[in-house]
C-alpha positions in Angstrom: -12.7 -15.6 8.6 -11.5 -18.9 7.1 -8.1 -19.7 8.7 -6.9 -21.3 5.4 -7.6 -18.1 3.6 -5.8 -16.1 6.2 -2.7 -18.4 6.0 -2.7 -18.1 2.2 -3.0 -14.3 2.3 -0.2 -14.0 4.9 2.0 -16.3 2.8 1.4 -14.1 -0.2 2.6 -11.1 1.8 5.6 -13.2 3.0 6.4 -14.1 -0.6 6.6 -10.4 -1.5 9.0 -9.7 1.3 11.1 -12.8 0.7 13.2 -10.9 -1.8 14.8 -9.0 1.1 18.1 -10.6 1.9 17.8 -9.6 5.6 15.4 -12.0 7.3 14.8 -9.6 10.2 13.9 -6.8 7.8 11.6 -9.1 5.9 9.8 -10.1 9.1 9.5 -6.4 10.1 8.0 -5.7 6.6 5.5 -8.5 6.9 4.5 -7.4 10.4 4.2 -3.8 9.3 1.9 -4.8 6.4 -0.3 -6.9 8.7 -0.5 -4.1 11.2 -1.4 -1.5 8.7 -3.7 -3.3 6.4 -5.3 -6.2 8.3 -8.1 -5.6 10.7 -7.7 -6.9 14.3 -10.1 -9.8 13.7 -7.9 -11.0 10.8 -4.7 -10.8 12.9 -6.5 -12.5 15.8 -7.6 -15.4 13.5 -4.0 -15.8 12.3 -2.7 -15.9 15.9 -5.3 -18.4 16.8 -4.1 -20.6 14.0 -0.5 -20.1 15.1 -1.3 -21.0 18.7 -3.8 -23.8 18.1 -2.1 -25.5 15.0 1.5 -24.5 15.5 1.2 -22.3 12.4 0.8 -25.2 10.1 1.1 -24.0 6.5 2.6 -20.7 7.4 5.8 -19.8 5.5 8.8 -19.5 7.9 9.2 -15.8 7.3 5.5 -15.2 8.2 5.8 -17.4 11.3 8.9 -15.4 12.3 7.1 -12.1 11.8 4.2 -13.2 13.9 6.4 -14.5 16.7 8.9 -11.6 16.7 6.3 -8.8 16.4 3.5 -10.3 18.4 3.2 -7.4 20.9 2.8 -4.9 18.0 0.3 -7.0 16.1 -2.2 -8.1 18.7 -5.0 -5.9 19.8 
């Protein structure tokens, strides 16, 4: 899948959870959504982008979710 599209979709999810005043809870919500609704190949593509391109273009909340919840999202 196109990495740019994955980044855009992840940022859209992040925008939804941005209304939560607790950044940790927002990151957990983003991670839960990615775990429940994204197939493993999509998550792997997003992690490849994070690792290879320092997550360029990812919203800070999305980057935090990916880093903080990596163990639960990979695989």
